C-alpha positions as CSV (number, residue, x, y, z in Angstrom):
1,M,44.1,51.6,-10.4
2,M,42.9,52.3,-6.9
3,D,45.6,52.1,-4.3
4,F,45.1,50.4,-0.9
5,E,44.7,53.6,1.1
6,S,42.0,54.9,-1.2
7,F,40.2,51.5,-1.1
8,E,40.4,51.5,2.7
9,A,39.0,55.1,3.0
10,Q,36.1,54.2,0.7
11,A,35.3,51.0,2.7
12,L,35.2,53.0,5.9
13,A,32.8,55.4,4.3
14,T,30.4,52.7,3.1
15,P,27.0,53.3,4.7
16,L,25.8,50.7,7.2
17,S,22.6,48.8,6.5
18,Q,19.8,48.8,9.1
19,T,20.8,45.3,10.3
20,E,24.5,46.4,10.7
21,K,23.4,49.5,12.6
22,A,21.4,47.3,15.0
23,A,24.4,45.0,15.5
24,A,26.7,47.9,16.2
25,V,24.3,49.5,18.8
26,L,23.9,46.1,20.6
27,L,27.7,45.6,20.6
28,A,28.2,49.1,22.0
29,M,25.7,48.6,24.8
30,G,27.5,45.7,26.4
31,K,26.3,42.3,27.6
32,S,24.0,43.1,30.5
33,V,21.9,45.7,28.7
34,A,22.0,44.2,25.2
35,G,21.1,40.8,26.6
36,K,17.9,42.1,28.0
37,L,16.9,43.4,24.6
38,L,17.3,40.1,22.8
39,K,13.9,38.8,23.8
40,F,12.3,41.5,21.7
41,F,13.8,40.2,18.5
42,T,12.5,37.3,16.4
43,Q,14.8,34.4,15.7
44,A,15.1,35.5,12.0
45,E,16.1,39.0,13.2
46,L,18.6,37.7,15.6
47,Q,20.2,35.5,13.0
48,A,20.5,38.5,10.6
49,I,22.1,40.6,13.3
50,I,24.6,37.9,14.2
51,A,25.5,37.6,10.5
52,A,25.9,41.3,10.3
53,A,28.1,41.5,13.4
54,Q,30.5,38.8,12.1
55,S,31.3,40.9,9.0
56,L,30.9,44.4,10.6
57,R,33.7,46.8,9.8
58,A,35.5,48.8,12.5
59,I,33.4,51.8,13.5
60,P,35.3,54.9,14.6
61,P,34.1,56.8,17.7
62,H,32.5,59.8,15.8
63,E,30.5,57.5,13.5
64,L,29.3,55.4,16.4
65,E,28.2,58.5,18.2
66,A,26.2,59.6,15.1
67,L,24.7,56.1,14.9
68,V,23.7,56.1,18.6
69,N,22.0,59.5,18.1
70,E,20.1,58.1,15.1
71,F,18.6,55.4,17.4
72,E,17.6,58.2,19.8
73,D,19.7,57.0,22.6
74,L,22.3,58.9,24.7
75,F,25.9,57.9,24.5
76,T,28.6,60.2,25.8
77,E,31.5,58.3,24.2
78,G,32.1,55.7,21.6
79,A,34.8,53.3,20.7
80,G,35.9,51.4,17.7
81,L,34.2,48.0,17.6
82,M,36.5,45.0,17.2
83,D,36.2,41.2,17.5
84,N,32.5,41.6,16.8
85,A,31.6,37.9,16.5
86,K,33.0,37.1,19.9
87,A,31.3,40.1,21.5
88,M,28.0,39.2,19.9
89,E,28.3,35.7,21.2
90,S,28.8,37.1,24.8
91,I,25.7,39.2,24.4
92,L,23.7,36.2,23.3
93,E,24.9,34.1,26.2
94,E,23.8,36.9,28.6
95,G,20.1,36.7,27.4
96,L,19.6,33.2,26.0
97,T,20.0,29.6,27.0
98,P,23.0,27.7,25.8
99,D,20.8,25.6,23.4
100,E,19.3,28.8,22.0
101,V,22.8,30.3,21.5
102,D,24.0,27.1,19.8
103,G,21.0,27.1,17.5
104,L,21.4,30.7,16.4
105,L,25.1,30.3,15.9
106,G,24.7,27.1,13.9
107,R,26.8,25.2,16.4
108,R,24.3,22.4,17.0
109,A,26.3,19.2,16.7
110,T,26.0,17.6,13.3
111,F,25.5,14.2,14.9
112,Q,22.6,15.5,17.0
113,S,20.9,17.0,13.9
114,Y,21.5,13.8,11.9
115,E,20.3,11.6,14.8
116,A,17.0,13.6,15.2
117,S,16.3,13.5,11.5
118,I,16.5,9.7,11.4
119,W,13.9,9.1,14.1
120,D,11.6,11.9,12.8
121,R,11.7,10.3,9.4
122,L,11.2,6.8,10.8
123,Q,8.1,7.9,12.8
124,E,6.5,9.1,9.5
125,C,6.6,5.5,8.2
126,D,3.9,2.8,8.6
127,P,4.6,0.9,11.8
128,V,3.6,-2.3,10.1
129,A,6.2,-1.8,7.4
130,V,8.8,-0.7,10.0
131,A,8.2,-3.9,12.0
132,Q,8.4,-6.1,8.9
133,S,11.8,-4.5,8.0
134,L,13.1,-4.7,11.6
135,A,12.1,-8.4,11.9
136,K,14.9,-9.3,9.5
137,E,17.5,-7.7,11.7
138,H,19.5,-9.0,14.7
139,P,17.4,-8.8,18.0
140,Q,20.0,-6.5,19.5
141,T,19.7,-4.1,16.6
142,I,15.9,-4.2,16.9
143,A,16.2,-3.5,20.7
144,Y,18.4,-0.5,20.0
145,V,16.1,1.0,17.3
146,L,13.1,0.5,19.6
147,S,14.9,2.3,22.4
148,M,15.6,5.3,20.2
149,M,12.0,5.6,18.8
150,P,9.5,7.9,20.4
151,S,7.6,5.8,22.9
152,S,4.2,6.0,21.2
153,F,5.5,5.0,17.8
154,G,7.8,2.3,19.4
155,A,4.7,0.7,21.0
156,K,3.0,0.4,17.7
157,V,6.0,-1.2,16.1
158,L,6.5,-3.6,19.1
159,L,2.9,-4.9,18.8
160,Q,3.6,-5.8,15.1
161,L,6.5,-8.0,16.0
162,S,5.9,-11.7,16.5
163,D,5.1,-13.1,19.9
164,R,8.2,-15.2,19.6
165,Q,10.5,-12.2,19.0
166,R,9.0,-9.8,21.6
167,P,10.3,-11.3,24.9
168,D,13.9,-11.5,23.7
169,I,13.8,-8.0,22.2
170,L,12.3,-6.5,25.4
171,N,14.9,-8.3,27.5
172,R,17.7,-6.9,25.4
173,A,16.3,-3.4,25.5
174,V,15.9,-3.5,29.3
175,N,19.5,-4.7,29.8
176,M,21.1,-2.5,27.1
177,K,24.3,-0.8,28.1
178,N,25.8,2.3,26.4
179,V,26.2,1.7,22.7
180,S,29.5,2.7,21.2
181,P,29.3,5.5,18.7
182,K,30.7,3.3,16.0
183,A,28.0,0.6,16.5
184,A,25.3,3.3,16.7
185,S,26.5,4.8,13.5
186,I,26.3,1.4,11.7
187,I,22.8,0.8,13.0
188,E,21.6,4.2,12.1
189,T,23.0,3.9,8.6
190,R,21.0,0.7,8.2
191,V,17.9,2.5,9.5
192,I,18.3,5.2,6.9
193,E,18.5,2.5,4.2
194,M,15.3,0.9,5.6
195,I,13.5,4.3,5.5
196,D,14.6,4.9,1.9
197,E,13.4,1.5,0.9
198,M,10.0,2.0,2.6
199,E,9.6,5.5,1.0
200,A,10.5,4.2,-2.4
201,E,8.0,1.4,-2.0
202,R,5.3,3.8,-0.8
203,N,5.9,6.2,-3.7
204,S,6.2,3.5,-6.4
205,P,3.6,4.4,-9.1
206,G,3.0,0.8,-10.2
207,P,0.9,-0.5,-7.3
208,A,-1.0,2.9,-7.0
209,K,-1.9,2.8,-10.7
210,I,-3.2,-0.8,-10.6
211,A,-5.1,0.0,-7.4
212,E,-6.8,2.9,-9.2
213,V,-7.9,0.5,-11.9
214,M,-9.2,-2.1,-9.4
215,N,-11.0,0.6,-7.5
216,E,-13.2,1.0,-10.5
217,L,-14.4,-2.6,-10.3
218,E,-16.8,-4.6,-8.2
219,K,-15.5,-6.5,-5.1
220,K,-16.0,-9.9,-6.7
221,Q,-13.9,-8.8,-9.7
222,V,-11.2,-7.4,-7.5
223,D,-11.0,-10.5,-5.3
224,T,-10.7,-12.6,-8.5
225,L,-7.9,-10.4,-9.9
226,L,-6.0,-10.3,-6.6
227,A,-6.2,-14.1,-6.3
228,S,-4.8,-14.5,-9.8
229,L,-2.1,-12.0,-9.1
230,E,-1.2,-13.8,-5.9
231,T,-0.6,-17.1,-7.8
232,I,2.0,-15.3,-9.9
233,S,3.6,-13.0,-7.2
234,T,2.6,-12.9,-3.6
235,D,4.8,-9.8,-3.2
236,S,3.0,-7.9,-6.0
237,A,-0.4,-8.7,-4.5
238,K,0.8,-7.4,-1.1
239,K,1.9,-4.1,-2.7
240,V,-1.4,-3.5,-4.4
241,R,-3.9,-4.8,-1.8
242,P,-3.4,-2.0,0.8
243,K,-4.0,0.7,-1.8
244,I,-7.4,-0.7,-2.9
245,F,-10.5,0.9,-1.3
246,L,-13.9,-0.4,-2.3
247,F,-17.4,0.4,-1.2
248,D,-17.5,-2.6,1.2
249,D,-14.3,-1.2,2.9
250,I,-16.4,1.7,4.3
251,L,-17.3,-0.8,7.0
252,Y,-13.7,-0.7,8.3
253,M,-13.4,3.1,8.4
254,P,-13.3,4.8,11.8
255,Q,-16.8,6.1,12.7
256,R,-15.6,9.8,12.7
257,S,-14.2,9.3,9.2
258,R,-17.5,7.8,8.0
259,V,-19.4,10.8,9.4
260,Q,-16.9,13.1,7.6
261,L,-17.3,11.3,4.3
262,F,-21.1,11.2,4.2
263,N,-21.5,14.8,5.5
264,D,-21.4,16.1,1.9
265,V,-22.8,13.2,0.0
266,S,-26.3,13.7,-1.2
267,T,-29.2,11.6,0.1
268,D,-30.0,10.3,-3.4
269,V,-26.5,9.0,-3.9
270,I,-26.3,7.3,-0.5
271,T,-29.7,5.7,-1.1
272,M,-28.7,4.4,-4.5
273,A,-25.3,3.1,-3.2
274,L,-27.1,1.2,-0.3
275,R,-29.4,-0.7,-2.6
276,G,-28.4,-4.4,-2.4
277,S,-25.8,-3.8,0.3
278,A,-25.1,-6.1,3.2
279,P,-27.1,-5.3,6.4
280,E,-23.9,-4.6,8.5
281,L,-22.5,-2.2,5.9
282,R,-25.9,-0.5,5.5
283,E,-26.3,0.0,9.2
284,S,-22.7,1.5,9.6
285,I,-23.5,4.0,6.9
286,L,-26.9,4.9,8.2
287,A,-25.4,5.4,11.6
288,S,-23.1,8.0,10.1
289,V,-25.9,10.4,8.8
290,G,-28.4,12.6,10.6
291,A,-31.6,11.2,12.0
292,R,-33.8,13.0,9.4
293,Q,-31.6,12.0,6.5
294,R,-31.6,8.4,7.8
295,R,-35.5,8.3,7.9
296,M,-35.6,9.5,4.3
297,I,-33.1,6.9,3.1
298,E,-34.8,4.1,4.9
299,S,-38.2,5.1,3.5
300,D,-36.8,5.0,-0.1
301,L,-35.1,1.7,0.5
302,A,-38.3,0.2,1.8
303,V,-39.9,0.6,-1.6
304,G,-37.5,-2.1,-3.0
305,D,-35.0,-2.3,-5.8
306,A,-37.4,-3.1,-8.6
307,G,-36.5,-1.3,-11.8
308,I,-33.2,0.0,-10.5
309,N,-30.4,-0.3,-13.0
310,P,-27.3,-2.1,-11.4
311,R,-25.1,0.3,-13.3
312,D,-26.6,3.3,-11.4
313,I,-25.8,1.5,-8.1
314,A,-22.2,0.9,-9.2
315,I,-21.8,4.6,-10.2
316,A,-23.1,5.8,-6.9
317,R,-20.8,3.5,-4.9
318,R,-17.9,4.5,-7.0
319,S,-18.5,8.2,-6.5
320,I,-18.5,7.6,-2.7
321,T,-15.3,5.6,-2.7
322,Q,-13.6,8.1,-4.9
323,E,-14.6,10.9,-2.6
324,A,-13.3,8.9,0.4
325,I,-9.9,8.4,-1.4
326,R,-9.7,12.1,-2.2
327,L,-10.4,13.2,1.4
328,A,-7.9,10.6,2.7
329,A,-5.3,11.9,0.4
330,S,-5.8,15.4,1.7
331,G,-5.6,14.1,5.3
332,Q,-9.2,14.9,6.1
333,L,-10.1,11.3,7.1
334,E,-8.7,7.8,7.5
335,L,-9.7,4.9,5.3
336,K,-8.8,2.3,8.0
337,E,-8.5,2.2,11.8
338,K,-5.0,3.0,13.1
339,E,-3.1,0.0,14.4
340,S,-3.2,1.2,18.0
341,E,-7.0,1.7,17.8
342,A,-7.7,-1.6,16.1
343,A,-5.7,-3.5,18.7
């Protein structure tokens, strides 16, 4: 069995890693010099050095001198390094801001991190869905939540609330005093529940699957099915309807998204899809292609639809809507105008 003295001697002889060496040299330099060097490290490197400093063993003078020579610096005397964590913190405070020091040392308040994550998550939700969920809450709760949201997102949510609710909520928000930590905690817990409910709703496979099926049908068929579904469950119809995207819905896309969509669709497919289409829809699509391509399409459409198989028209339209859905899923375009733009 190894006795304590043997174990201690072996521990002292354990070679230092490169990160531990860097921590030791910085600690030996002192705050003013070491603090100026911190800006040359990445955050990941600083975090590694801090971790190494907190568990760094005592370094005797002769070993420190050898270490300094290895870094090609000139030290005339060394000292054993003790209380490394506190010393490293002093060095950090010399060269970084208090917030940066707190972040590197992991001292950021749990409540602050928790609070930020709530509003970041909420901002990722659909403002219409957020407004619908908030509308069921007490006006004072709504006012507090609106006051905590980023202003641009809060404006979108506010516009979705009813005209009857808005004046009271705005008045409460304007005259809101400091909210007690206990009340804030209760409200924020409820906000997390709302976010979880909206995310579960958004990720539910049922409505998405049914919408996929309906996207394969003609508009008249979809309208009939939705009307039938609504007689059974209005809530189910509301879940499915936003996920349906048909050829006629191209009319409601932002212009830049239409241009993006038809940029890679062949002229033949566009021509076939436009046969028998409504004038307004046809114009919106033709306005999204180049002048030369437009002339070619208009020339082909002028010949008429005699002898054209309706199935070929349906296939062409379906290929375009499927491409639109694919591009929207990858974030390359939007299927509908944003609320703020449509307002």
